[in-house]
C-alpha positions in Angstrom: -8.4 -15.5 -8.6 -5.9 -12.7 -8.2 -6.5 -12.2 -4.5 -6.1 -15.9 -3.6 -2.3 -15.5 -3.0 -2.6 -12.4 -0.8 -3.0 -12.9 2.9 -4.7 -10.4 5.2 -5.7 -10.7 8.8 -8.5 -8.6 10.4 -8.8 -9.1 14.1 -11.6 -7.3 16.0 -11.5 -7.5 19.7 -14.7 -6.5 21.6 -15.6 -4.0 19.0 -13.1 -1.5 20.4 -9.7 -2.7 19.1 -8.9 -3.6 15.5 -5.7 -5.0 14.1 -5.3 -5.3 10.3 -2.4 -6.7 8.3 -1.9 -6.2 4.5 -2.5 -2.5 4.7 -0.8 -0.6 1.8 -1.9 2.9 2.5 -4.3 5.1 4.6 -6.3 7.4 2.4 -8.0 9.4 5.1 -9.0 9.1 8.7 -10.9 11.0 11.4 -12.7 10.0 14.6 -15.7 8.5 12.6 -14.2 6.9 9.5 -10.9 5.4 8.4 -10.4 4.6 4.7 -7.4 2.4 3.7 -6.0 0.5 0.8 -5.3 -3.1 1.6 -3.9 -5.9 -0.5 -7.5 -7.2 -1.0 -9.2 -3.8 -1.8 -10.4 -0.6 -0.1 -11.4 -1.1 3.5 -13.6 1.5 5.3 -13.9 1.3 9.1 -16.7 3.3 10.6 -17.3 4.1 14.3 -16.9 6.7 16.9 -13.8 8.1 18.7 -11.5 6.1 16.4 -7.8 6.5 16.9 -5.0 5.2 14.7 -2.6 3.8 17.2 0.0 2.1 15.0 0.6 2.2 11.3 3.7 0.6 9.8 4.3 0.6 6.1 7.2 -1.8 6.6 5.0 -4.4 8.3 1.8 -3.4 6.5 0.0 -3.4 9.8 -2.4 -1.0 11.4 -4.0 -0.8 14.8 -7.2 1.1 15.5 -9.0 1.8 18.8 -12.4 3.2 19.5 -16.0 2.1 19.0 -16.0 0.1 15.8 -19.4 -0.1 14.1 -18.7 -1.4 10.7 -16.1 -2.8 8.3 -16.7 -2.5 4.6 -14.6 -3.7 1.6 -14.7 -2.4 -1.9 -12.8 -3.6 -4.9 -12.9 -0.1 -6.5 -10.1 2.4 -5.9 -11.3 5.3 -3.8 -11.2 8.6 -5.5 -9.8 7.3 -8.8 -6.2 6.9 -9.9 -5.2 10.5 -9.2 -6.2 10.4 -5.6 -3.4 11.0 -3.0 -3.3 9.4 0.3 -3.4 11.3 3.6 0.2 10.7 4.3 1.3 11.7 0.8 -0.5 15.0 1.3 1.1 15.6 4.7 4.7 14.9 3.6 4.7 17.0 0.5 
C-alpha cells in the first residue's frame, strides 16, 4: 500500500477542537466546511462556527475550533489537477 508509510494524526477533543498532522494544503474554508489535502487524501471537515486557528506548512499541522459534525476522507483530488488552493489564490 502506498499510504502505509505515511503517518497522520487526527485528534478530536469534545467535538469542538480538532488537531490534524500531515496536512499538505487547505483548498477552501468557511464557517461550515474546511477542505484540505492531507498525505492520506482529501479531508473534509463539516460543522458550524469553524475557525482555522493554526496552519503551518512547515510542520504540516492544522488546528480547527468550532462545532465539528463530520470528518470525511476521499482519495480523489478535489477539483481536478488544475484546482488552486485557497492560499495560492490569496497570495497571487
